[in-house]
TORLO-202869 format. One record per residue (C-alpha): residue in one letter; x, y, z. Coordinates in pm, 1 decimal. Each point is the difference from the previous one (the first is absolute). Last residue first. Layout:
// residues N
SITE	residu	xx	yy	zz
SITE	a	X	Y	Z;
...
***
This chain:
// residues 601
SITE	residu	xx	yy	zz
SITE	x	1057.8	-1921.3	1632.0;
SITE	x	-343.1	83.6	-139.2;
SITE	x	-134.8	323.4	148.3;
SITE	x	32.5	200.2	-323.5;
SITE	x	-225.8	-245.9	-180.1;
SITE	x	-275.6	75.7	251.5;
SITE	x	50.8	377.5	-32.4;
SITE	x	-27.6	-27.0	-378.5;
SITE	x	-337.4	-173.6	26.6;
SITE	x	-181.6	224.2	-246.3;
SITE	x	171.8	230.1	-250.7;
SITE	x	278.5	-233.6	-110.5;
SITE	x	161.2	156.7	-305.4;
SITE	x	12.7	-187.6	-329.1;
SITE	x	253.8	191.1	-207.8;
SITE	x	-138.4	133.2	-327.5;
SITE	x	167.1	344.0	33.5;
SITE	x	292.9	48.5	231.3;
SITE	x	22.8	31.3	374.2;
SITE	x	283.1	129.1	218.9;
SITE	x	-35.5	377.2	-19.6;
SITE	x	-294.5	244.1	-0.3;
SITE	x	-253.7	-233.6	158.6;
SITE	x	-313.5	213.0	42.1;
SITE	x	-217.1	-90.3	296.3;
SITE	x	-366.8	-91.1	5.1;
SITE	x	-291.5	-15.0	243.7;
SITE	x	-63.4	355.6	124.5;
SITE	x	186.9	167.4	-285.1;
SITE	x	342.0	2.9	-167.0;
SITE	x	244.9	-30.8	287.5;
SITE	x	366.5	-14.0	-105.7;
SITE	x	202.1	-315.8	-52.3;
SITE	x	354.2	-126.8	-41.8;
SITE	x	44.2	-371.4	-60.1;
SITE	x	220.4	-292.6	104.8;
SITE	x	-114.4	-312.3	-185.2;
SITE	x	-75.9	-333.1	169.2;
SITE	x	-39.9	-307.9	-227.1;
SITE	x	-290.3	-244.3	18.0;
SITE	x	22.1	-363.5	-110.4;
SITE	x	-285.5	-246.0	-57.6;
SITE	x	-121.5	68.8	-353.8;
SITE	x	302.3	205.6	-91.1;
SITE	x	152.4	341.2	75.4;
SITE	x	-296.1	147.7	186.4;
SITE	x	114.9	338.3	126.0;
SITE	x	-11.1	94.6	368.3;
SITE	x	35.1	369.1	79.4;
SITE	x	258.4	145.4	236.7;
SITE	x	41.3	304.8	222.8;
SITE	x	318.4	-39.8	200.2;
SITE	x	-10.4	-52.1	376.3;
SITE	x	305.3	-232.2	-13.5;
SITE	x	-224.0	-290.8	105.9;
SITE	x	-220.3	70.0	-308.2;
SITE	x	-288.0	249.1	-0.4;
SITE	x	-320.9	-27.9	-202.3;
SITE	x	-142.1	155.2	-317.4;
SITE	x	-296.8	-179.8	-162.1;
SITE	x	-229.1	121.8	279.5;
SITE	x	12.1	353.2	-148.6;
SITE	x	-164.5	-114.3	-320.4;
SITE	x	216.6	45.1	-312.5;
SITE	x	63.2	292.7	-237.8;
SITE	x	315.9	-38.9	-207.1;
SITE	x	210.4	308.6	-65.9;
SITE	x	40.3	330.6	-179.1;
SITE	x	-81.4	331.3	172.1;
SITE	x	-187.9	293.1	-152.6;
SITE	x	70.1	369.1	69.0;
SITE	x	-265.6	259.6	99.9;
SITE	x	15.9	306.0	-227.5;
SITE	x	-374.2	64.9	6.3;
SITE	x	-173.8	-216.8	260.2;
SITE	x	52.3	-366.4	54.4;
SITE	x	168.0	-17.4	339.4;
SITE	x	-160.4	-271.3	212.9;
SITE	x	11.9	34.8	378.8;
SITE	x	72.7	-308.2	209.9;
SITE	x	-131.0	83.6	346.9;
SITE	x	142.2	-134.6	325.3;
SITE	x	-233.9	42.4	293.3;
SITE	x	-13.7	137.1	353.8;
SITE	x	-344.8	-16.1	167.4;
SITE	x	-110.2	340.6	133.8;
SITE	x	-370.4	-68.4	-54.1;
SITE	x	-55.6	-371.8	-54.8;
SITE	x	-27.3	-196.0	-323.9;
SITE	x	-164.7	-339.5	-67.9;
SITE	x	-367.7	96.2	28.4;
SITE	x	-123.7	-212.9	-290.0;
SITE	x	-109.1	103.0	-351.0;
SITE	x	298.5	229.5	-33.8;
SITE	x	60.4	345.3	-138.0;
SITE	x	296.3	220.4	72.2;
SITE	x	15.3	352.4	-147.0;
SITE	x	364.0	92.4	-39.0;
SITE	x	170.2	319.0	122.0;
SITE	x	355.7	112.6	-75.8;
SITE	x	162.6	231.6	253.1;
SITE	x	318.3	159.1	-139.5;
SITE	x	305.8	-96.4	196.0;
SITE	x	226.6	60.5	298.7;
SITE	x	-266.1	-20.6	271.6;
SITE	x	-223.0	245.6	-185.8;
SITE	x	92.7	194.5	-312.5;
SITE	x	-280.4	197.3	-163.7;
SITE	x	-172.7	-26.8	-335.3;
SITE	x	-215.1	-299.4	85.4;
SITE	x	-36.9	-301.9	-225.3;
SITE	x	-329.9	-132.6	-128.5;
SITE	x	-282.4	-247.7	45.5;
SITE	x	175.0	-305.9	-144.1;
SITE	x	-210.9	-312.8	19.3;
SITE	x	101.1	-293.9	217.0;
SITE	x	-170.8	-338.1	-1.7;
SITE	x	6.3	-228.8	303.0;
SITE	x	-78.1	-371.6	-45.9;
SITE	x	338.9	-54.4	-165.5;
SITE	x	173.3	54.8	334.3;
SITE	x	340.6	-172.5	-21.8;
SITE	x	172.3	309.9	-128.0;
SITE	x	-228.3	308.5	30.8;
SITE	x	-74.4	153.8	-337.4;
SITE	x	32.4	332.7	-176.8;
SITE	x	-108.2	198.3	-300.4;
SITE	x	72.1	301.6	-219.8;
SITE	x	315.4	141.6	156.3;
SITE	x	168.1	239.2	-243.2;
SITE	x	-73.4	318.4	203.4;
SITE	x	159.3	-154.6	308.4;
SITE	x	308.2	-75.5	-208.8;
SITE	x	46.2	369.8	-74.1;
SITE	x	-51.9	87.5	368.9;
SITE	x	297.3	-224.1	94.2;
SITE	x	7.5	-129.4	359.5;
SITE	x	-336.2	-172.3	-21.8;
SITE	x	-202.4	-41.1	320.1;
SITE	x	-292.8	-238.5	44.8;
SITE	x	-355.8	44.6	130.0;
SITE	x	-253.5	-278.6	-29.9;
SITE	x	-367.0	91.4	14.6;
SITE	x	-308.0	-173.0	130.3;
SITE	x	-350.1	-49.8	-136.4;
SITE	x	-144.9	-346.4	54.4;
SITE	x	88.6	5.9	369.3;
SITE	x	-212.1	318.7	47.6;
SITE	x	144.3	177.2	301.9;
SITE	x	-120.4	127.6	339.2;
SITE	x	243.7	110.3	269.6;
SITE	x	-120.8	34.9	360.1;
SITE	x	114.8	173.9	321.7;
SITE	x	245.0	263.8	-123.0;
SITE	x	48.5	253.0	284.7;
SITE	x	-96.0	350.0	-116.2;
SITE	x	-84.8	115.1	357.2;
SITE	x	144.7	-218.9	273.6;
SITE	x	-146.3	-330.3	103.6;
SITE	x	-123.6	-152.2	324.8;
SITE	x	-83.6	-370.8	-37.2;
SITE	x	-307.1	-117.7	190.0;
SITE	x	-104.2	-241.2	-273.1;
SITE	x	288.5	-64.2	-237.7;
SITE	x	75.3	168.7	-333.8;
SITE	x	300.9	-84.3	-217.0;
SITE	x	-169.3	-153.3	-305.1;
SITE	x	201.2	-50.0	-318.3;
SITE	x	-74.2	-89.3	-362.4;
SITE	x	-373.0	14.1	65.8;
SITE	x	-163.7	-119.5	-319.3;
SITE	x	-203.3	208.1	-244.2;
SITE	x	-252.8	281.7	1.1;
SITE	x	111.5	357.6	39.0;
SITE	x	5.1	266.7	277.6;
SITE	x	-78.6	-250.3	278.2;
SITE	x	-164.3	174.6	297.0;
SITE	x	132.3	111.4	340.0;
SITE	x	-286.6	104.8	228.2;
SITE	x	46.1	284.3	253.0;
SITE	x	-131.3	-79.0	346.8;
SITE	x	-174.3	255.9	228.4;
SITE	x	109.0	109.2	345.5;
SITE	x	187.9	328.2	-29.1;
SITE	x	28.1	53.3	-374.4;
SITE	x	-362.5	-104.9	-36.9;
SITE	x	-111.3	264.8	245.1;
SITE	x	190.2	264.6	-196.3;
SITE	x	-155.0	-116.4	-324.7;
SITE	x	-352.5	-2.4	138.8;
SITE	x	34.3	341.7	162.0;
SITE	x	132.0	149.7	-322.2;
SITE	x	-291.9	-148.4	-192.0;
SITE	x	-258.6	136.1	244.7;
SITE	x	161.5	345.7	-2.5;
SITE	x	-12.8	13.8	-379.2;
SITE	x	-364.6	-104.2	-7.8;
SITE	x	-91.0	274.5	250.1;
SITE	x	178.5	264.0	-209.8;
SITE	x	-185.8	-113.7	-309.2;
SITE	x	-335.3	24.4	185.5;
SITE	x	73.6	347.4	123.6;
SITE	x	94.2	114.2	-350.0;
SITE	x	-327.8	-138.1	-138.7;
SITE	x	-209.4	188.7	259.2;
SITE	x	184.9	322.4	-71.8;
SITE	x	-51.2	-44.8	-373.4;
SITE	x	-372.6	-54.2	49.2;
SITE	x	-46.6	352.0	139.8;
SITE	x	-166.8	9.2	339.6;
SITE	x	-372.6	79.3	5.6;
SITE	x	-120.0	-270.9	-238.8;
SITE	x	142.8	-274.3	216.3;
SITE	x	23.0	124.6	358.0;
SITE	x	-43.2	-348.1	150.5;
SITE	x	288.4	-131.9	-212.8;
SITE	x	217.6	280.4	132.6;
SITE	x	-56.7	-122.7	353.0;
SITE	x	86.9	-363.9	-86.8;
SITE	x	315.1	105.3	-186.9;
SITE	x	109.9	203.4	300.9;
SITE	x	-57.2	-296.9	230.1;
SITE	x	220.3	-223.9	-222.5;
SITE	x	275.7	259.5	-17.1;
SITE	x	14.3	20.3	377.8;
SITE	x	12.0	-380.6	31.9;
SITE	x	277.2	-22.8	-262.6;
SITE	x	201.7	266.9	176.5;
SITE	x	-23.3	-197.6	324.7;
SITE	x	106.0	-325.6	-171.2;
SITE	x	286.7	175.3	-173.5;
SITE	x	124.1	133.0	332.5;
SITE	x	-23.6	-345.1	159.2;
SITE	x	190.4	-154.4	-294.0;
SITE	x	271.7	264.0	25.3;
SITE	x	36.5	-78.9	367.8;
SITE	x	16.2	-374.5	-79.1;
SITE	x	264.8	73.0	-262.7;
SITE	x	213.2	191.6	247.4;
SITE	x	-33.5	-273.8	261.5;
SITE	x	93.4	-270.3	-253.6;
SITE	x	307.2	196.2	-105.3;
SITE	x	111.4	42.1	359.2;
SITE	x	-56.3	-366.1	88.6;
SITE	x	162.4	-138.4	-313.9;
SITE	x	-203.8	-136.0	-289.6;
SITE	x	-55.6	-350.6	-152.4;
SITE	x	-240.7	-10.3	-293.2;
SITE	x	-197.9	-321.5	-50.3;
SITE	x	91.3	-156.6	-334.1;
SITE	x	-226.7	-264.8	-154.3;
SITE	x	115.0	-269.3	-243.0;
SITE	x	-46.3	-142.3	-352.8;
SITE	x	-329.5	157.6	-99.4;
SITE	x	-67.5	-99.6	-363.6;
SITE	x	-11.1	294.5	-241.0;
SITE	x	154.2	-193.6	-291.6;
SITE	x	-18.5	-372.6	47.5;
SITE	x	233.6	-225.9	195.4;
SITE	x	167.0	-333.5	-70.8;
SITE	x	203.2	-142.9	285.9;
SITE	x	368.9	-66.7	-61.1;
SITE	x	110.8	188.9	310.0;
SITE	x	-260.1	-6.6	277.3;
SITE	x	-325.5	189.9	52.8;
SITE	x	-107.9	135.8	342.2;
SITE	x	-348.9	-110.7	96.0;
SITE	x	-336.1	33.6	-177.2;
SITE	x	-141.2	226.4	275.7;
SITE	x	307.1	228.7	-29.2;
SITE	x	311.0	-74.3	209.0;
SITE	x	151.6	273.6	213.4;
SITE	x	326.0	188.3	-50.2;
SITE	x	90.1	272.5	249.4;
SITE	x	82.5	350.8	-111.8;
SITE	x	234.0	251.8	-154.1;
SITE	x	-175.8	149.3	-297.5;
SITE	x	-56.0	-82.6	-368.5;
SITE	x	135.6	-356.4	31.6;
SITE	x	109.9	-125.0	-340.2;
SITE	x	-161.8	-231.6	-256.8;
SITE	x	203.6	-49.8	-314.7;
SITE	x	-108.0	-57.4	-360.4;
SITE	x	50.5	-208.1	-311.0;
SITE	x	-167.9	-31.5	-340.5;
SITE	x	107.9	309.0	-193.5;
SITE	x	320.0	41.9	202.8;
SITE	x	122.0	-345.6	-112.2;
SITE	x	191.9	-145.5	289.4;
SITE	x	375.9	-67.8	-18.1;
SITE	x	188.8	-324.1	-66.7;
SITE	x	378.3	20.7	-9.9;
SITE	x	267.3	11.6	-265.6;
SITE	x	359.6	-92.3	-75.9;
SITE	x	68.0	3.1	-371.7;
SITE	x	138.7	-254.5	-248.5;
SITE	x	13.8	159.6	-343.3;
SITE	x	-88.5	-171.2	-326.3;
SITE	x	111.2	28.8	-361.2;
SITE	x	-249.3	-124.7	-256.6;
SITE	x	70.8	-328.3	-172.9;
SITE	x	173.4	-101.9	-320.5;
SITE	x	6.9	-371.6	-77.3;
SITE	x	163.4	-336.8	53.9;
SITE	x	-223.2	-305.4	17.2;
SITE	x	93.9	-285.4	235.3;
SITE	x	-213.3	-306.5	-67.2;
SITE	x	-201.1	-86.4	305.7;
SITE	x	34.9	-273.2	263.3;
SITE	x	-215.0	-179.2	255.7;
SITE	x	98.5	-221.1	294.4;
SITE	x	-292.0	-128.5	208.7;
SITE	x	220.2	-177.8	256.3;
SITE	x	-194.4	-326.7	-40.2;
SITE	x	29.7	33.5	-376.8;
SITE	x	370.5	70.9	5.4;
SITE	x	53.7	-295.6	234.0;
SITE	x	-162.9	-232.1	-253.1;
SITE	x	220.4	139.7	-273.7;
SITE	x	319.4	-55.8	194.8;
SITE	x	181.3	311.1	127.1;
SITE	x	377.4	16.4	-47.8;
SITE	x	139.2	327.8	126.5;
SITE	x	286.1	197.1	-152.3;
SITE	x	296.3	110.8	208.2;
SITE	x	267.5	-170.8	-211.8;
SITE	x	32.5	-280.2	258.0;
SITE	x	-369.3	-97.2	-35.7;
SITE	x	-272.1	90.0	249.4;
SITE	x	-242.7	-282.8	71.4;
SITE	x	-344.9	-145.1	-70.8;
SITE	x	84.4	-352.5	-109.4;
SITE	x	-38.8	-157.2	-343.1;
SITE	x	361.9	-111.3	-36.3;
SITE	x	-0.3	-125.5	359.2;
SITE	x	155.6	190.2	289.9;
SITE	x	-266.8	31.6	267.9;
SITE	x	-240.6	-236.8	-165.2;
SITE	x	-194.4	51.4	-319.7;
SITE	x	174.1	-281.5	-176.9;
SITE	x	118.7	-266.6	238.1;
SITE	x	209.5	58.5	307.0;
SITE	x	322.9	-196.7	17.6;
SITE	x	-2.1	-377.9	60.0;
SITE	x	87.2	-150.2	338.3;
SITE	x	-346.6	-140.6	74.0;
SITE	x	-38.2	-105.0	-363.2;
SITE	x	-371.5	-34.1	-83.6;
SITE	x	-169.4	-337.8	-39.7;
SITE	x	-332.3	103.9	151.3;
SITE	x	70.1	-150.2	344.8;
SITE	x	350.9	153.8	7.7;
SITE	x	313.0	-137.6	-159.3;
SITE	x	351.7	-52.7	130.8;
SITE	x	297.4	62.0	-233.2;
SITE	x	213.3	157.5	268.6;
SITE	x	-84.3	-126.7	347.3;
SITE	x	-337.9	38.3	161.2;
SITE	x	-50.6	-367.3	90.1;
SITE	x	339.2	-32.9	165.8;
SITE	x	-32.7	326.4	188.5;
SITE	x	-334.4	-105.3	144.6;
SITE	x	143.6	-336.5	106.2;
SITE	x	297.9	166.3	168.8;
SITE	x	-218.0	252.2	184.5;
SITE	x	-227.2	-276.7	125.8;
SITE	x	304.1	-203.6	115.9;
SITE	x	139.1	296.7	188.8;
SITE	x	-328.4	51.5	184.6;
SITE	x	-32.2	-372.4	84.0;
SITE	x	359.5	-12.4	125.1;
SITE	x	-44.2	297.8	231.0;
SITE	x	-317.0	-147.1	151.7;
SITE	x	168.9	-338.1	53.8;
SITE	x	302.8	154.4	170.2;
SITE	x	-218.6	208.1	233.1;
SITE	x	-195.9	-310.4	94.6;
SITE	x	311.4	-207.5	71.0;
SITE	x	123.4	222.9	278.2;
SITE	x	196.8	323.3	-30.8;
SITE	x	109.6	-8.3	361.3;
SITE	x	157.7	-342.6	-43.7;
SITE	x	230.5	124.0	-273.9;
SITE	x	116.1	296.5	211.3;
SITE	x	62.3	-221.0	301.3;
SITE	x	193.4	-254.0	-202.3;
SITE	x	212.9	272.8	-163.9;
SITE	x	308.1	-194.0	98.1;
SITE	x	-48.4	-326.8	177.4;
SITE	x	244.6	-183.7	-222.7;
SITE	x	-260.3	-269.0	-67.5;
SITE	x	-266.6	253.2	-106.9;
SITE	x	228.5	180.5	-243.3;
SITE	x	90.9	-331.5	-165.8;
SITE	x	-367.4	-93.6	-30.5;
SITE	x	-86.5	336.3	-167.3;
SITE	x	281.6	-41.0	-254.3;
SITE	x	-96.8	-356.8	-82.6;
SITE	x	-360.9	101.7	-62.9;
SITE	x	104.0	290.4	-228.2;
SITE	x	223.7	-227.7	-207.5;
SITE	x	-276.7	-258.1	-39.5;
SITE	x	-250.0	269.4	-103.4;
SITE	x	247.7	136.5	-258.6;
SITE	x	28.9	-339.5	-164.2;
SITE	x	-376.2	-55.1	-0.2;
SITE	x	-63.3	340.3	-162.6;
SITE	x	262.2	-59.7	-270.8;
SITE	x	-174.9	-319.4	-97.7;
SITE	x	-343.2	170.5	-5.0;
SITE	x	124.0	280.8	-226.4;
SITE	x	139.2	-250.1	-250.6;
SITE	x	-331.2	-186.9	6.7;
SITE	x	-185.3	327.5	-88.4;
SITE	x	230.2	63.9	-297.5;
SITE	x	-100.9	-333.9	-151.9;
SITE	x	-345.7	141.9	-96.0;
SITE	x	141.6	206.6	-285.5;
SITE	x	-121.7	361.4	-50.1;
SITE	x	-271.4	47.5	-260.3;
SITE	x	113.2	163.0	-322.9;
SITE	x	15.2	381.1	-20.9;
SITE	x	-316.5	172.8	-112.7;
SITE	x	-17.9	239.4	-294.8;
SITE	x	-261.3	270.1	-61.4;
SITE	x	-302.8	42.8	-224.1;
SITE	x	-284.9	202.8	150.4;
SITE	x	-107.4	-18.5	363.1;
SITE	x	-375.6	-27.9	-56.7;
SITE	x	-4.8	-359.9	-102.1;
SITE	x	226.9	-227.4	-194.3;
SITE	x	369.7	-3.5	66.4;
SITE	x	249.2	8.1	-280.6;
SITE	x	312.9	-210.9	-16.0;
SITE	x	363.5	96.7	6.5;
SITE	x	284.4	-244.8	-53.1;
SITE	x	125.5	158.2	-320.1;
SITE	x	-46.1	378.0	-26.2;
SITE	x	-328.2	136.1	-137.4;
SITE	x	6.5	159.5	-344.0;
SITE	x	-81.2	370.0	-21.9;
SITE	x	-323.1	113.3	-163.3;
SITE	x	24.2	320.1	-202.4;
SITE	x	-266.7	263.7	-35.7;
SITE	x	-62.2	262.5	-266.6;
SITE	x	-317.3	191.3	86.8;
SITE	x	-245.1	164.3	-237.7;
SITE	x	-306.1	199.5	106.9;
SITE	x	-282.2	23.9	-252.9;
SITE	x	-253.5	277.3	42.6;
SITE	x	-376.3	40.1	25.8;
SITE	x	-168.1	310.6	138.0;
SITE	x	-373.7	40.6	-66.1;
SITE	x	-99.7	-165.8	324.6;
SITE	x	291.2	-199.2	132.2;
SITE	x	180.4	-234.5	-237.2;
SITE	x	349.1	-132.5	73.1;
SITE	x	172.6	-225.0	-253.9;
SITE	x	313.2	-158.8	145.0;
SITE	x	270.0	-116.1	-243.7;
SITE	x	259.6	-236.2	144.0;
SITE	x	320.4	-92.0	-184.1;
SITE	x	206.0	-282.2	143.0;
SITE	x	377.9	-38.8	29.0;
SITE	x	142.3	-330.8	105.1;
SITE	x	-40.6	-275.3	254.3;
SITE	x	-347.2	-160.9	13.9;
SITE	x	-219.1	108.0	294.7;
SITE	x	-173.1	264.5	-214.0;
SITE	x	-117.2	-265.9	-244.4;
SITE	x	-143.5	-222.5	273.0;
SITE	x	-182.2	296.7	152.3;
SITE	x	-157.2	88.0	-335.1;
SITE	x	-104.3	-358.4	-69.9;
SITE	x	-148.0	-36.8	348.6;
SITE	x	-219.0	311.7	-25.8;
SITE	x	-13.2	147.6	349.8;
SITE	x	14.6	373.5	-75.2;
SITE	x	-97.2	221.0	295.8;
SITE	x	-95.3	367.1	-23.3;
SITE	x	55.9	207.4	313.6;
SITE	x	-209.5	220.1	230.8;
SITE	x	56.7	-226.5	300.7;
SITE	x	-359.5	-35.0	120.7;
SITE	x	-147.0	77.7	-342.6;
SITE	x	186.5	-283.6	-168.5;
SITE	x	-22.4	46.1	-376.5;
SITE	x	48.5	-314.8	-207.6;
SITE	x	241.1	37.7	-290.3;
SITE	x	-62.3	-133.5	-349.0;
SITE	x	245.5	-225.0	-180.4;
SITE	x	160.5	-18.1	-341.5;
SITE	x	276.8	-235.1	-107.2;
SITE	x	148.6	70.1	-342.1;
SITE	x	347.7	54.1	141.7;
SITE	x	-124.0	231.5	274.9;
SITE	x	-338.3	172.0	23.6;
SITE	x	-159.4	172.0	296.9;
SITE	x	-352.2	126.4	59.4;
SITE	x	-133.6	260.7	241.7;
SITE	x	-356.2	132.3	16.7;
SITE	x	-27.8	270.6	267.3;
SITE	x	-166.4	-23.3	341.2;
SITE	x	258.5	207.6	179.6;
SITE	x	281.8	215.2	-137.3;
SITE	x	169.6	143.8	306.4;
SITE	x	86.5	373.3	-16.9;
SITE	x	372.2	61.4	-43.8;
SITE	x	-90.0	340.8	-152.6;
SITE	x	196.6	4.6	-325.9;
SITE	x	48.6	-371.0	-65.6;
SITE	x	-340.9	-114.3	115.0;
SITE	x	43.6	-316.8	201.8;
SITE	x	2.4	-375.2	-70.3;
SITE	x	91.9	-285.4	234.5;
SITE	x	60.0	-337.0	-170.2;
SITE	x	17.7	-345.3	160.7;
SITE	x	127.3	-296.7	-204.2;
SITE	x	-110.9	-312.6	181.0;
SITE	x	117.7	-318.2	174.9;
SITE	x	124.2	170.4	316.1;
SITE	x	247.4	208.9	-191.3;
SITE	x	45.8	220.5	-305.2;
SITE	x	-24.5	374.4	66.6;
SITE	x	-117.2	265.9	-244.3;
SITE	x	19.7	375.6	59.5;
SITE	x	-199.3	228.3	-224.5;
SITE	x	-3.3	358.3	-124.3;
SITE	x	-274.1	137.3	-220.7;
SITE	x	-75.2	300.8	-222.2;
SITE	x	299.8	44.1	-228.9;
SITE	x	124.3	-351.2	60.0;
SITE	x	184.9	-163.9	284.8;
SITE	x	173.7	-317.7	109.8;
SITE	x	114.2	-167.1	321.2;
SITE	x	151.3	-331.6	102.3;
SITE	x	-7.4	-203.4	321.8;
SITE	x	96.0	-360.7	77.1;
SITE	x	-165.5	-126.4	317.6;
SITE	x	221.7	-55.3	305.6;
SITE	x	9.7	-348.6	153.7;
SITE	x	378.9	-17.3	6.9;
SITE	x	139.4	347.5	-68.2;
SITE	x	-21.1	124.2	-353.9;
SITE	x	281.1	-17.1	-249.6;
SITE	x	-93.1	177.4	-323.9;
SITE	x	18.3	344.6	156.0;
SITE	x	-334.1	117.7	-124.3;
SITE	x	-121.7	303.6	193.9;
SITE	x	281.5	246.9	-44.1;
SITE	x	109.2	-149.9	-328.0;
SITE	x	-324.5	108.1	-168.9;
SITE	x	44.2	29.8	-375.6;
SITE	x	212.0	-312.9	-27.9;
SITE	x	-286.2	-206.4	145.6;
SITE	x	58.9	-312.4	201.9;
SITE	x	-235.5	-277.4	103.7;
SITE	x	147.8	-255.5	234.8;
SITE	x	32.6	-379.4	29.1;
SITE	x	142.7	-71.6	338.2;
SITE	x	368.8	26.1	94.2;
SITE	x	126.8	-301.0	195.6;
SITE	x	141.4	57.5	344.4;
SITE	x	380.2	26.9	20.2;
SITE	x	171.4	-326.8	90.2;
SITE	x	71.1	-134.7	344.1;
SITE	x	33.8	-365.1	-110.0;
SITE	x	-282.0	-234.9	-87.2;
SITE	x	-126.9	-362.2	28.2;
SITE	x	225.9	-261.5	146.2;
SITE	x	162.3	-130.1	-315.1;
SITE	x	112.2	336.2	-144.0;
SITE	x	144.8	110.6	331.2;
SITE	x	-188.7	109.0	304.0;
SITE	x	47.2	301.1	220.4;
SITE	x	-122.3	-22.5	356.2;
SITE	x	-242.1	279.3	96.6;
SITE	x	-310.3	-214.7	-23.7;
SITE	x	138.1	-234.0	264.2;
SITE	x	23.6	279.4	257.8;
SITE	x	352.8	40.8	135.7;
SITE	x	101.2	-180.5	319.8;
SITE	x	51.3	202.1	319.2;
SITE	x	-366.4	16.3	99.8;
SITE	x	-58.4	-373.5	-39.4;
SITE	x	325.4	-61.9	192.7;
SITE	x	-118.4	211.5	288.5;
SITE	x	-325.3	-194.7	7.9;
SITE	x	174.5	-336.5	15.2;
SITE	x	228.3	127.8	275.1;
SITE	x	-295.7	121.3	203.0;
SITE	x	-171.5	-336.2	-32.5;
SITE	x	314.9	-175.2	125.1;
SITE	x	37.7	247.7	283.6;
SITE	x	-354.6	-72.2	112.2;
SITE	x	70.1	-370.3	-1.4;
SITE	x	313.5	50.8	210.4;
SITE	x	-182.2	220.0	253.2;
SITE	x	-291.4	-235.0	33.5;
SITE	x	238.0	-291.8	52.3;
SITE	x	193.1	184.8	269.4;
***
């Protein structure tokens, strides 16, 4: 009974600790410390020219950010962590400016930046400069950037906002942010008093149930050990909740209940998609993503046609090996070659042993026996005439010898057709595009066994529906295959497969094309009477697809914001497309890393 009552008392104390609010959550009046007021706003840099990146009210711990630009450079400056950090890029290409000489002046104070190769930024730690920027009011900053022969001044108008009363700045790597006052120690005694009261009530309730006999069996079954284990678990949860209440701090002084700092999931310097569809990409993220831009330049370009084509062999450097007769394939001494193997002209690729029927073989054997007998008779006649040299005219002796030679050759050929092998040789040198011969295979006459091509000399055949356009084609390219060059050979004067065949000579350093491979060819029309088309030429990778499957290009609107633009394009060559609608001149179009920006949600 005593164990049960003591266990109930501990359980009641634990239940009370769970039920009471955490001390840090109690509001205090002016005398106790603090009420639930809004967190103090830290000192921030603002720039009227860049409202997208300088809101003037950063989250606690977030560095203040401003941006500026000149004709050649674009920079983003952030004040926090005891320094002014500046990231500089080329304005046109977004290429990082590394290892330059950067100086800043403000109100007569001049300071030189230190380049950090590991971060790619320039840090200003002059105490006078930082003290000036922390004062409320508007400050003019003039950055002088010198790299090689290029030297320009970049001006930025920044404004420091005054901190709200009651806020104080932290020192360290967290930046300036406000802390609420420490919670009062008397709140813990209030919790203890309530815990004792609830424990007494719980003990009395358990004793009353025991005396009445009700639930006695159920209470006894639980046992004191189960009660103690439950109480310890509840007490641990209560203590953890008390210490992690609102206003609690971590080991480094950070707010455990504070929102994410700059660069987090939703901070002012975070990588995220904004409500208007644009994407905010911090400078450091741009460098890790390798984002590059170009200035859009409108111009007149040749009209192009997109044609379906396929790879065909060049008849001047290709050949086929076919079976001359029906027979059985046997390997030569060097073995049967395989597809992709290099061969030389005249090389024996396979041997064909003729296969004949019984009747045909019998007839040929009879003919062979007759030829053999005639050859023996002719040989004896030549021997007799040779003995009568000077008596028999020389012309008769010569005629007998010619007849004997003819019979010998006929006998040899007929014997070879019965039991001899016919070699199959390569007609040209090159690479075997296909090899269909197996040892012991029986083939029919004219069966294609090998195809030899020169991978450096192939042709691409396309079809143009309009013969007039076929005559205007002066060049072509394969989209996505800049390593293959196409040169127009000519257009046929006959319709085939619904169009006029147009042939290109394909040249490539590597064997990247295969006979019969389907391709898409962009043909350029620049002959007499060919029209021109206006637009902006950009690399093909600059155009991506949005969730609605529309073709879009990303335009850099500010230092850290990119805007999507719906465009219409036509292929221009192997690596570029022509944007006919959607882009205007002097816009900074993302030409590298557009697919990465497009994935930000």
